[in-house]
N, C-alpha and C positions, 0 to 999 in steps of 0.2 A: 586498801585491802586488795590482795592479789586475786587473780582469777581462780586459782585452786581453792582459796579460802571461800569464795562464793559458792563453789560446788558443794563444799562440806556443809555450809550453812543451809543450802537448799534441802539437803537430806536431813537436817537436824530440826529445823523449826521454821514454819511459814512466817511467823511474826519477825523472827530475827533476820530472815532473808529480806523481807520487805523493808525493814529498817536499816539494813546494812549493805545491801547490794548496790547502793548508790555510789559508794566510795571505792575507788580503785587506786591505791597509792603505790606501795612497793610491789612491783610486778614480778612474780616468780618466773613466768615465761617472758623473756624480753620481747618487747614489741616496739615498733617505731611509729605506729599509727593507732589512734583510738578505734578506727574501724576494724582492727584485729579482734575486738571484742564483740563485733556484730554477729548476727545470725544470718545465714544465707537461706533463702526460701525458694523452693522449686514448686511451682503451681502448674498442674497439667489438667486440661479439660479433655473430655472424650471427643470433642469436635470443635470446629470453628464457626460452623453455620448451623442455625437452629430455626425451627418454626415455633410459633407461640404456644403450641400444645405439647411441647417436649420438656424433658428434664435435662438440665446441665449437670453432669457428673464431674467431680473434680477430685484429684488426689494431691497431697502436699507432703513435701519432705523438708525438714528444717535441720540444718547442720551448723556446727561452729565454724566460723571463718578460718580460725587458725589452723585446724587440723582436719577439717571436713568430717569429723565424727558427728554422729547424731546428737543434736543439742539436748542437754538436760536443763538448760536455763528456763525454757518455756514449756508449759503444758497446755497452753491455749493459743490457738491461731485464729485471728479475726479475718474472715473472708467476706467480701462485700460485692454485691452486684450494683453497678453504677450506670445510670442512664447518661445520654450524651449531654444533658443539661446539668450534669455534675451532681445530680441528686442520688443519694444512696437509697435504692428501692428494696433491697433485701440485705440482711446481715446474718451471718452465721458465725458461731463460736465453736471451733472444732477442737476436740480433745486430741492432744498429741501424746503418743506413747512411743518412746524411743525415737522421737523426732518425726514420727509419721502420723498422718491423719487423712481423713477423707470425708466428703459430704456432697451435697447437691443443692441446686436451686430449681424449684418447680416454677416454670414460666407461666405467666398469666396471659390469657387471650387479649386482655386490655392493654398489654404493653405495645407501644407503637413500634413499627418497623424502624430499624436503624442499627447503629453500632453501640455496643455496650462494653463497659470495662469491668473486668473482675480483678480485684486486688486483694492481696493477702499480706498481713503484717503481724508482728508480735508487739506486745506492750514494750518489751525491752528495746526493740529496734527503733522506737520513737527517739531514742537518744542520738540517732545518726541521721536525722532528717528524713528526706524522701529517698535517700540512696538505696536503702535496703528493703524497700517495699516491692513485692513481686506484683507485676501487672501483666494481664493479657487481654486481648480484645476478641469479641465474638460478634457475629452478624445475626440479627434476628429478623425473620420474615413472618408475615401472617401465614396461617396454615392453608389459606385459600390462595388463589393465583392473583389476587389484587395487590400486586407488589407496588405499583406506582402511587397508590392512594395513601398519603401521609398527611399529618397536620400542616406541613409546609410542602406544597406540591407545585408543579410547574415552575420549579426553582431554576432560573436561567438568567443569562445575560442577554440584553438586547442592545444592538448598536443603532441608536437613533440618529447619530451623526457620525461622520468618519472618525474612528479611533476614540469615540466617546460612548461609554457603555452605561446602561442603566440595569440595576438589579431588579428583576421582576419575580414575584411569587404570589401564589394564591394560598391564603391562610385559612385553615379549617380548625379553629380552636376547640370546637365541640367534639373532635375526635379524642381529645385528652381531658376534656371537661364539659360534660353534657349540659351543665347549668350556665355556661358562660353566655352572657347577653350584652355586656357592655363593650366600650372601646377596648381594643387589644393593645397591650404593651409589647413592644419589640425592642430587642437590644441588638444592634448591628455593630460588629467589630470588623473594621477594614484594616488589615495588617495590625498595627498597634493602636489604632484610634477607635474609640468606642462611642457610639451615639445611642441615646434612648429615644425611641419614637413611639408615638401614639397613633395607631391605625384605626381609622373610623370604619365601622361596619355598616353595610346596607343589606337588610333582610338576611342577616347571617353570613353574608359574604364579605371577606376582607381581602383587599388587594394591596400589595406593596410595589411601588415603582420608585426606585431611589437611584439618583445619579452617583456613580463611583468616580473617585479621583483618577486622573489619567495614569498615575503610576501604581495603582492598586494591583496587588497580586493575589490576595486571599481575602474572602469575605465570609464571616460567620454570622448567621442570623439565629436568634433565640426568641421565641414568642413565650409570653407569660399570661395566663388567664387571670381572671379576677380572684380565683381561689388559689393561685400560686402554682398551678400545673405548668410545666415547661416542656419545650421541645426545641431541638437545635439541629441545624444543617449548615454545611459549609460548601462554598463553591469557589472554583478557581477563576480569577479574573484574567490570568495569563497562563493558560494551560501548557503552552509550548516553552515556557521559560525553564532554564537550567540553573542549578546552583553548582558551581565548580569550585572546589577547595583544594589547596595544596598544603602539605604538612612536612616541613623539613625535618630530617632526622636530627634528633636532639634539640629541636626547637628553632634552629637557625641555619641558613646557608653561610658557610665561612669561605672566604677567599682562598682559592688554591687547594681546598680539601674536598676530596670526593665524598659525597653523601647520597643517601637514598631519599627520595621525596615521595611521600604517600599522596595518592590522588583519590578524591571522592567526588563523584558526579551524581547528582540526584535531580529528578524532575520536580515539578511543582507540587506533586502529591507526597514528596519525601521518599519515593522509591528510587533505587539505584538504576543507572542507565549504562548499558554496555556500549562502549564507543572506543574509538581509536584516535590517535593524533600524533603530534610530534612537538618537540621543544625547539624553538628558534631563538637565536640571540638577536641583539639590537643591530647586528650587521646584516640580518636576513638569512644567516646560515642555519641549516638544520643541524641540531646538536644530537638529538636522540629521539627515537620513536617510543610510543607507549600505548598501552591498551588497558581498558578496565573490563572486569568480568561482568556477569549479568547482574551483580549487586552494585555496580558502579565503583568498585574498589580496584586500585592498581597502584603501581609504583614505577619509578624511573630513576636511574643514577645520573648524577650531574657533578662536574667539577667546575665551579664558577671561576671565571677569569676576570682580571682587573679591567674596569672600564666598561663592562658589558652588563646589560640587563637581559632578562629572559621572559619569554611568553610561551604559553601553551596554545597550540592551534588545533582545534577539533575538526575532525573530518565533517564535511557537510551532512546535515541530518535530512535535508530535503533538497531535491534537485532544484537548482537555480536560486537557492537561498543564500549561497555564499558561505564563508567560514566564520567561526567565532574565535576570538583571541582573548586569553585570560592571563594576567600578569602573575608570575611566580613571586614568592617572597623576596624582599630585598636582600642583598648580599652584605654580610658584615665583614669589615676589614680584618678583625681578629676574633677569636673565639675557640670553642671546643666542638668537636663532633664525636659522639659516642656511637659506635657501630657494633652490632652483634651479628654473627652468622653461624648457622648450624654446620658442624663438621661430623665426622663419622661417629664418634663416641662422646663428643664434648661440644659445648658452645664456645665459639671464639670471640673474644672481646678486644676491641681496639678503641682507645681514647686518643684522639689526635688534636693537636693544637698548632698554631702558627705564631710567628713573630717572637716577642719576648715574653710570652705567657707561660713558658715552661716553668713549672714549679712543683712542689710536693702536692700530689693529688690523691684523692681517696674516692673509690667507687664502692658504694654500698649495694649489696645484692640482697634482695628481699622478695618475699612472696606473701601476699595477703596480710601485709603489715608485720610479718615476722622476719627479722634479719637472718641471713645464712652466711654471708661472707662480708668482710671488709678488706678491700684490696688497696694497699697503699704503695706509693712509689713516686719516683721522679721521672717525668717524661724525658726520654732520651731521643734527641733529634725530632722532638715534637710527637713522640709516640709512646704510649704505655699499653702493653698487650699481654694477654694471658688466656688460658683455656680452663674451663670448669666442666668436669664430667657431668653428663646428664643425670647419672644415678645419684649424684650428691645434692640434687635439687628436687623439690616436689613437682608433681604434675600440675600444669596450669601456667598462668602468667607469671613470669619472673620480671621484676623491676630492677633495672640497673640505673643508679643515680650517682653522677659524678659531682664531687664537691671540691672547692678550693681549700687552701690551708686554714681559712676562717670558717670552714664547714658550711659555706654557702653553696646551694645547688647551682651548677653551671650547665648541666646537660642531663637528659634522661632518655632512656630507651626501654621499650618493653619487648619481651621475647616469650614465645610459647614453648614450654618444655613438655616433651612426650616420652618419658622414660618407660620402656617396655614392661618393666617389672611391676608397675602399678596397675596395669590394665587387667580387668576381669575378662575371662573368656566365657561368653554366654552362648550355649548351643541350644536352639529350640527346634523341635520337630513334631510333626503331626503323625498320627498313626496311619494315615492314608495320603497319597499324593493329591487326591481330589475327592470331592464329596457331592452327593445328591442333595437336593433341597430337603431340609428338616432332618438330615442325617446327623447322628451324634458324632462328635469329634473329640479326640483325646490329644491334648498338648503335653509334651514332655520337655523338661528343661534341665540342663546340667550346667553348673557354674564351676569354673576352675581358675587357677592362677596361670601365669605365663608358662609354668613348668608342667601344667596338666594336673596338678594336685587339686582335689575337691575343696570347695570353699563354701562355708555357711554364709548365706546372704539373704536379705529380704528383697522380695520382688514385687513389682506391680505388673499386671498383665491386662492388655486390652486387645480384643478381637473385633474387627470392624470390617464391614463391607467397604470397598474402595470409594463408594459414593459418599461415605462419611467425610471424605476429604476432597473428592473431585479429582485428585491426582495423588500419587504416592507421596507421603510426607517426608520428602528428602531434606527440606530445609527447616522443618518444624522444630520448635524448641524441644530439647530432650533433657534428661537428667544430666548427661555429660555437658551439654552446651550451656545449660543454666548455671551449674555449680562451678565449672571450670573457666567459663568465658563471659557470658552475658551478664552475670551478677556482679562483675568487677568493673564494668564500663558504664559510665553514666550515659543515659539516653538509649541504652540497649543496642542490640545488634539485629540487623535485618537478616532473616533466615539463618539464625545461629547454628542450626543443625547441619547446614551445608559444610561448615568448617571441620566437621568430624566424620565426613564421608571418606572412605578409603581412597577414592579417586581424586579428592580435592588436593591440589598442589600446596606445599608448604608456603610458597610465595604468596598465596591468597590470604592466609591468616597473618602472615608477617605484614602485608600491606594494610590489613585491617588494624593491626596494633599501631602502625605508624600514624594512622588517621585518628586514633583514639588515645594517644599518650596523655594528653591534657585532661582526659575524662576518666582517668584511672581513679577508682574510688578509695584507694588506700593511701591517699595523700592527706587525709584528715589528721591534723596534729594531735598529739597526745593531750589528754585532759585528766584532771584528778577526780572530777565529780560527774556523775551521770544522774540526770534529773528524774528518770523514769525507772521504777523498780521492775524486776522481772515478774512474770505471772506463771508460777508453777502449777496453779490451779485457779479456778474462779475465786475471787476474794473481794471483800470490801474493806476499805479503810475510811477513817473519819476522825472527828475531833469532838470533844465535849468541852463546852464553855459555860460560864455562869449565865443565869437568866438575864442579867443586866450588865454583863461584862463580856468582852471578846477574849479575855485571857483564858488559855487552856487550863482545865482543872485536873490536877494530879490525883491519882488514887481513886478515881470514881469507878464504881462497879458497873460493868456493862454486861447485860445478858442478851444473847441473840437467840431468837426463836425463828426457825425456818419452816415453811409450809409447802413442801414439795411432794414428791411421791411418798416420802416418809417424813415425818416431823422430826426436827432436830433441835438441840439446845446446846449452847456453849456460853462460857462466861469468862471474863478477864477484867483486870483493872487497867485504867489508862496510865500511860507513862507520864514523865514529868512535864511533857508538853500538852498533855490532855489527849493524846492520840491513842487509837486502837486499830486492830486489824484482825479480821476473822476469815478463815478459809470456809468455803461453802460446799465442799465435798463434790461428789459426782451426781449432780442433778441434771437431767436432760429435759428441760422445759423452756419455752420461749422467754419467760421471766419468772423469777422465784419471789414469792411473797415472803417478806421478813418483818420481824418486829424487834426493835431495840428498846430495852428498858434500862434506865440509869438509877443507881442508888448511891447514897452517900456512904461514908466509911462505917456508919452504924448499920448499914443494910436497909435503910428506909428510902422509899421513893423520894426523889428530889427533883425540883423543877430546873433541871439543867437543859441547856440547848444542845441537841445532838445533831450533827451535820455529817453527811457522807461526802467524800471526795468525788468530784465529777471527773470522769476520764473522757477527754475530748479526742475524737478520732483525728487522724492527720487530714490536712487539707487535700481535697481532690485535685489531682493533676491529670487532665484528660487531653490526649494528643488530638488536637483539632484536625490534623491532616487525615485522621481516620474517617472524618465525617464528609469528606469531599464527595460531591454528588456524581460519582462515577462508580457504577457497579462492576466489580471485577467479574470477568467471564466465568472463572471457576466458581466463585461464590454464587453467581446467578444460576449456574448449572446445578449445584448442590441444592439450592433453594427450590428449583423446579422439581428435582427428584423427590424432595421431601413433600412438597405440596401434592404431587401426583399420588404418592402413597397415602397421604392423609385423606384424599378424596376417595381412594379405593376402600379404605377402612370405613368411611362414612357411608359409601354406597352399600357395603355389606350390611351395616347396622340397619339401614333403611329397608333393605330387601328381606332381612331376617326378622324384622318386626321388633328388634331390640328397642328398649326405651332409651332415648337420648336425654341424659340428665338435664342438659341446659334448656331443653324444650319444655320440661314439666317441673322445673325447679321449684321447690316449695321452701320459702324462707320462713323458718320457725325460730323464734327467739326464746332462749331459755330464760325464764323470768324467776327472780327471787320472790319470796313470799310478799315482801313489801311492794315490789313492782307489780305483781299480780293484783294486789289489793288496790293500788292506784289505778291500774288499767281498768279493773272492774268498775270502779267508781267514777273515774273521770274520762276514760277513753284511752286509746292507744297513742303513744308519743309520736309527734310529727318530726321532731329533731332530737337526736341523741348525741351528746358531747361526752366522750369517754373521759374518765378521770385521768388516764395517762396523758391524753391530749392536753388537758388542763395543766397537769404537772410539768409536761415538757415545755410549756410556754411560760412557766413561772420564772420571774427574774429575781435577782437579789433585792431589788427595791420593791417587789410586789408586797402588797399589804392586805392579803386575804383573797378569798375566792372571787369576789366581784371585781377586784382590780385586774385579775387575769382575764375575766370575761370581757371587761370593758375594752381592753386594748387588743384583744386577739380574736374575739368572736362577734364583731359588731353586726355581721350579716344575720346572725341567728337570734341575738338577744340584745336589747338596749339597756345599758346601765346609766342611770342618771341620778343626780343629787337632788334630794327633796328636803323640805323642812328649813326652819330658820337656824341662825347661829351656827352656820357651817353645815347643818343638816347631816344626812347620811345617804349612802348609796342604796338605790332601789332598782330592782329588775323589772323589765317590761318586755314581753314578747312583742316583736315588731308589729306595729299596728296601733290603733287608738283604743282597743279594748283594755279594760283593767286586768291586772295580773296579780295572782296570789301564789303563795309558796307553801308546798308541803315537803317535809323532810322525813324520809323513810316512811312515807304514808301518813305522817302525823301533821295536821295543819299547824302552822306557826301562828301563835296569837299576835294580834296587831301590835301590841306593846313590845314585842320581841324582834320586830323586823330590823331594828338597828344592829342586832347581833349577827344577822345572816352574813353581811359582807365580810366579816372577819373569820369565817370558817377557814381553817388551814386547807389549802389545796391538797395537801398530802392525805387528808381525811376523806376526800371525795372519791366515790366509785364512779359516779356519772351524774350529769345534769341533763334532764329530759324535758322537752317543751311540748305541752299539749295545748293546741290551739282550739278555741271554742269548746272548752271542756264541758262535759255533762255535769248537771247539778251544781252549776257555778254559784247560783244565789244561795244555796244551802251552805256551801263552803264559805261564802262571804259572811254569813251570819255567824258561823263558827269562829271566824277570824275576828270579827267585830261584833260581839254579842250585844253591845249596847245600841247597835244600829237598828233603825226601824225596818221591819220586813218590807215595807212599801218602797224603801229607798234602795233595797238590795238590787244590784244590776243582774239581769237575767243571763247575760252572756259575758264571757271573759276567758282568759287563758290561765294555765297553771304551769308553774315551774316546779318540777319534781326533782329534788336533790336526794341522792342516795349516798350514805356514808358507810365507812368500814364498820363503825360501831353498830349501825342499824337501829338506833334507838332515839332518833330525833335530834333536834337542834342542840339540846344541852349536852347530850353525850358526844356530839360532834366537836365540841370545843376541845382543843388538844389536851389529852390527859397529861398529868405531870410527868416530865422526864421520859416521854414515850415517843418513838418515831416508827411509823409504818411506811414501808416502801416496797417497791418491786425492783429487783436487780437482775442483771443478765448472768446466766450460767452457761453450761454447755447447751448447744442447740440440739433438739431432738434429732435422732439419726434415722434416716430413711434408707433401709438396705436395698441394694440392687436386686431387682426381681429376676431371677433366672427363669428361663422358659424351657419346658420339657415337652417333647412330642412322643406320644404313644401311638402304636399302629391303629388301635380301635378307639381313639379319643373322639368324644362327641363333637368337639370343635374342630375336627379335621378340615372342614370346609372354610373355616374362618381364615382370612389372609393373615399371614405372619410377615410383616413388612419391616421388621427390625433391621437397622443397619449397625447398631451397637449390639453385637452378639454376646459378648462376655466382658465382664469388668471385675477384676480382683485387685483390691487396693493393697492387700498385704498377704503375701505367700512366702513361706520360708523353705529353704532347702534343708535336707537332712545331712547326716554325717558324710554321705557320699556325694554331697553337692547336688542332689537331684530333687525334683518335685514334679507334680503333674496336676492338671485340672481338666475337666471335661465340660462340654457345652453342646447345645443343639443349634444347627444352622437354621436360617429362616427361609422364606420363599424368594429371597433376593439372590439371583444368580450373578456370576462374575467373579472378579478378583476379590479375595479376602486377605486382609492384612493383620498379622499378629505382631504386636510390639511388646517386648519384654525389657524391663529396666531393672537393674540389680544394684544393690549397694550393701557394703559390709559395715560392720561396726567401726572399723578403722578407716573408713572413708574411701575405699576403693570402689570404682564405678564400672558398670558394664552395660552394654546395650546390644539388642539383637532384634532384627526385623525379618519376618518371614512372610512370603506371599504365596498363596495357592488358589486354586480355582474351585468354585461351586458351580456345578454343571446345570445347564438348562435341560428340561426334559426333551 
C-alpha cells in the first residue's frame, strides 16, 4: 500500500488505518530507503539547566522525512523525562495538530541532582528502531546551593600505587529512598565490563573502594536500594586521553588518487578538541598540515603514493609531554574515490578510479531516501564527472552513491545543499532598543521568501534572559539544524546550530559529513511490512477469544464505555481474527477509565476473554558520557544564578509572612464511602498498594490477586499457602498477629477465603493494610461465627481490599465478558502563565526573577506575513534573547535571533 493511500485512509477511518497502515507495497512516490517513511521530530526546551523547583517547557514539531511537510500520520507524540539510571520518571502524551505540539514537565524537589534525558517519539517511528527518536539532555540542580551533595558523593579516583587507581565513593541511598536500611546493591561498569557488588553499610554509611584495571578509561556506578530506587554517576579513569579518528572520502584511500580525509578528535568526555598537526609519511617527510575546529572536526587532502604509509602527528598538548602519532587508514591498490565540491551555481561531482577498474558506473543521487538523479556512464581515463544545479536538489544532505554494473555500492559521499530559494527570511524587531525592568515590550515579526514576498508560516517564540543559557545559544539545536542535519546522522551532532551560522565556513559542515558518512540514517533498506501502526489519536486495540480457547472470535459485539470529562460510548464487531480498535477522542487526563463489554451474535452477554494490546515503549539509550563527574563552567554559572534567585524569592516570602505550603502541608486523603466505613471501624491504613501498581506487576502467568502480591510486594504483605491437599493462598500482614480480610467494607466469611486469591487484579482499586486494627475480636467472630468468644484474639491486622464494583467479594469476581481498565490518552495541558505588571499593583514589591519571559508555542502570520506578541520584562537586568523559528506547510524553514538590553536602575 502506497504512502498516498495511507494518508487517505487516515482521513477516512481510524480502524481501517490501524489495520492497513502496516503494509507499504507499491510506492507511488519512489523511495530507496524505508527510512523515507519515517517522521522527523524536533524537540526544543526553554533551557538546558534547571533547579528542582522549576518547570521544563518544551515544544515539538513533527514532519515527514520525504518532503518536510508537517506530518499527518501521527496525532500523538510521546515525550518522556528519564533519569540517569534509565528510569522513565514522567510521561506525557502530547496532541499534535498540523505536526505541532507543546507541553511541560513540573520538576519535583525530590529529584536528585544530575543529568536527565528528554526523549520524544511517535508510535509510527518505532518501525525504524532508535534512529528517529529525538533526544536532548538537561542538567538539574537543587534549588539551594548544596550542589555537591548527591546519593553518590566524593566520587573520585585515588592512586594508591603508582599507575594503579581505586574508585572511591561515599554512598547515601537514603537521599533517594528514605526507608533503605539493608546492604546496598551497586552495578559498576568499567568500559564494557559490568560487575554487581554488594556494599555493606555501617550506621547508614556506605563506602565503595574498588580497584580499576590498568587500562580502564570510563567507569559508571549505579546504586540500587532495597525498593528499586536508582542513581548513576560516571567518572573518567583517563581524563587526558584522546580519541582520534580518520574517515577517507568514499570509505577508502586509493593509490594515486587525491582524496579528502575527514578528521574527528574528541576527549574522554566525548567533546571535540581544537588542535593542529600534520601528516607525515613513512620516510618522515611532512605531507600536509591540518587543523580541527572547536568541535574537533577538520579535513585534509592527500594523494597516497606506492610503498608509503601515513601517520598524523598532533601538536603537543602539554609542554614537555611530547607528540602523539596516529595511523591513517591503509591504502588500497585499486578502488574508487567519489568527490563532490561546491561551485558557483552547481555541485561538481567526480568519480575516479585507477587500474583496470574502468567500467560502466552509476551514481545515484538522493536525499532523505528519495532519488533525484541516476547518472550513468563509462569512466574515461579513470574519470566520470558532471555538475548538478543546486536548484534541482532539495535543501539539506544529499547522498551520492556510486555502484558498479552489478549495482553493488562501491563509494559514497555526502554533500550539504543550500539553495537560496528555499530559505525563509525572518525579521524580528522590538518596539524599543532597550527596556527598563518590568516594562512591557512588543515583538513584531515578518516572514518572507527570498524575493521579499510575504509568507504564511507557523512560529514559535521564546524570550529569555541570557542567564537562561549562560552564553548566547550559538551552537544550540534549532529547527533548521535538527530537521536538515542532526536528525539524519546517527549519534547526533555536537553543537548542530553552529553549522547554520552565517560566519561558519562551508568547509566545516563538509568535514562533518565526511566523518558521518557511515552514520547516514537513510541507508535502511526497503521493506514491505511495518509492524507498528500510526497513532492519529489515542486509541486502544485488542482481541476477543473464547473462555477456554485462544482462537480469536469473529463477529463478537464489543461495546466501549469511557468515563472521562464526558462519558462516551461506541460499539463494533470484531473482525475475522477477533480483533477490534476504538478511538478515544480528545480526553485530557492522566489515565482514562474504560469498560469493555462483549456480546454474542444474538446480543447476549457472553463469557469471552477480552485482552488489550500492550504498547511497549522503546528501550532507553542514555549517553553515559553525559554523566561524567565534571561540572561545565557555564552550567555551574547558570545553576548558581538560579539558586540565588530562588533564595531571594524564599527570603521575600519569609519577610512578608506568606505561608510556605511545604512547611504546613496537610495531607488529606479523599476517601470513598467504603474506605471511610473501614477507617471508622478499624483505623487508618498503614500501607496502601494502588490497584494500578498491582496491575502493572501482573504477568501473563499470574493467577489472581494474591499471586501478584506474593511475588511483587513481599515487604508489605506475606502470602503463604495453608490447608491440606494443596491448600490455598492466604494473606498475612508482616508479623505474627492473625490477619483478616474485608472487601469493600464487607467482612469475608471464613468459608470464602479460598476465593480471595483468584480476584482478578483488573478488578482491584487498592489493597490497604491496617496493622493492629480496632475491634479485631469482633471482626474475628463475624468471620468465624462458630468460634468461642473466649478464643477470639484481641489483636490482629486487617487487609482491606477495594474493588471497582464496590459490593464485596462475590461482585468482585469478574463479570461475564467484561473488562475494566485505565488507558493513556492526551496528557492534561498546563498553559504557560504570562506575567503582567501594573503601576499600582499590590505585589509591586514582590521580586520578579523570571528568566523565561515569554513562551509562545504556536503563532501564525497573516496574509502580509506579519504577526506580533507582547510581554512584560522581569527584575532581571542584562541581555535578553529573542528566538523566533518559522516553518511553512511546504517545509520551508526560517530562524531569527535578536538580542537587546534590559537596563539596571
